[in-house]
N, C-alpha and C positions, 0 to 999 in steps of 0.2 A: 503494500500499499504505499502510495505517495504521500509523505509527511512534509515536504519541503513546502515552505511558504512562497507564494509569489510576492514579489516587491513593487510598489508603486513609490514614485519618487514625488516629494512635495517642494518645489522650488521656492524656498524663501530664506531671508535673513534674520526673520523676526522670530525669536524663539517663543514668545507668547503665542503668537499665531500658531506656530507648529504644535505647541502643546494642547490647545484648544482641538485642532484638527486630529491629533492623534488619539485623544481622549474619545473621539467620535469613531474612529476607525476601531479602537480597540473593543468598543462596546457593539458597534454594528456590522464590522467586516473582519470577523477574526482570522480568516484564511489568507489575508494580505498582510503584508509588514509594509508599514509606512516607514520610508526614510526622509530626512531632509538633506536636501543640497541647497548650499549658500553659493549661487552662482551669479547673483545680482543680474537679472536680464535687461536688456535695454528697455528704456521706458520713453513712450513719447508723450507730449501734452496734447490731449484730444478732448473734444466735446463729451465724450462718453466712457463710461467704463468699460463697454464692450471694446471699444477701438483700442483702449490701452490695453487689455488682456489679451487681444488677438495678436498686437504686435509683440508685446512679452513674451508669449507662447513662441511665436514664429522666429524670435531671435535666439531660441534656445535649440533649434532643430540640429545645428552642426557641433553642438558643445555637449550633447548627451547621445552617446553611441548606441545604447540600447535600452528598452524599457518602455513602460508607460510613465508620464510624467504630468504634473499640473502646476498651474499657479493660481493665485486668488489676488484679486484687485477688489478693494473696496472704497466706499466713500460715504462721508458725513454730510448729508444736506440739510440745511436750514431753510426750510420752505418758506417760513415765516417768522421774523420779518427779513430774512437775508436772501430771499430769491434763489435758494438752491445753495448758496455758497457755505462751505468751501468746496462740496461736491469733489470733483475729480482732481483737484488740488489739496485735499485733505492732509496727506502725508506731509507736504511743504508746508502748509499753514500751521499744521500741528508743531513742526520742528522751528518755525518763526514765530509765532504769537502764543501757541499753546492753548490750554484751556481758558485761562485767565484772559487773554487776548480776545477770544471768541465770546466771552460773558461780556466784555466791555462792550460789544457790538450790539447787544440785544437788549430791547425795552420795548413793551412790558412782557416779561417772561410767561404771565399767565396766557397770552394770546399766542404764544410759540408753537410752532409746528415743524417737525423735523424727521428725518427717516435716515436709517443707513440701509447702504445697497452693497451687494456683493456679486462679482461674476467670478466664477470657478471655470478656468480653461484647462481643458485635458487634452494631451495628445494620448490616445490609446493604441498602444503598438501593436496588437493583433489585428486592428482594422485601417492601422496606417492613416489615421483621419483625426481632426480635432473637433472637439465636442463642447458646449458651452452651457453653463447651469446658473440661474440666476435666483437671487434671495433678497427680499426687502422687508424690513420691519419699521413700523411707524411709530412715533412718539413724541415727546415735547422736550424742551432744553430745561435742565434744572438751573434755578437761579444761583447756585452755589455748587462747588466742586464737593461731590461726595463719594466716599467708598475707597477701596485700596485694591480690590481686584480689577483684572483686566488691564488694558493698555488704551494709549490714544485718548480718543475723546469719551471712551466709556462713562467717565466720572460726571459728565455734564448730560448723559442722554438717558431719558427716562422712559422705557418702553411702554405703549399701550396696556400691554398683558400684565404688567406689575407696575402700576402708576404711582406707587409710593417709594420706589427704589429706583436709583440709577443703574447702569450695567456694572459699574464697580462696587456695588453693593449685593450683588447676587453671586451665587456659587456658579463654576465654570459649567457644570451640569445644567443648570437652570439657564444659564445664557444659551448654550448650545440648543436647547429645546425651542428656543423661540427668536434666536438671533438670525440676522441676514445671512451670516456666513454658515451657520447651522443649517437654514433652510436650503441653501445652494448645495451644501456639501451632501445633504440627505439625498437630493436627486443624482448626485455623483455617485454616492455609495449605492443606489439602487440600480443605476447602469451598471456599475462594475458587478455587482451580485448577478445580474442576469446574463453576465457574459463570461462568468468565470465558473 
């Protein structure tokens, strides 16, 4: 009987993101070993997460010799009052002004609307083709930074499903059940399950 696990590579330099994804894989896809590859794919500034994810995935084609691999690109969109900012620029904005800078841009908080979006782009070796999976979670912006879990904008995002806590105040397991990344990854996991 074959007991060797198949491997799938998650290309990311973000250890927090990898740990979140690994927890989901360990729970839902026990026959697959998830491995982290820190390759720093090429990134473009584009209007949509889909365009960014597609470009990142294609930039890895000649750098990974064999196996299936995926990347994940996410954005924090403050729909009101910032018209979707920072969106596709989330990573740069977080490094530049952080959560404090974002909170300084928002008034009044009671009327804020926000969402996180995630695009997972997978190159699936057996079929030699790219596939895309998307997830969104809606919520509001907290008037203050709360919690020590998670990363990035998690301490200022309050999901509609748990309206009294930020993403940084809930466990990784709770977050994976409702988050944008969790939703996109569940689609990815179902896709792999059906083909392994």
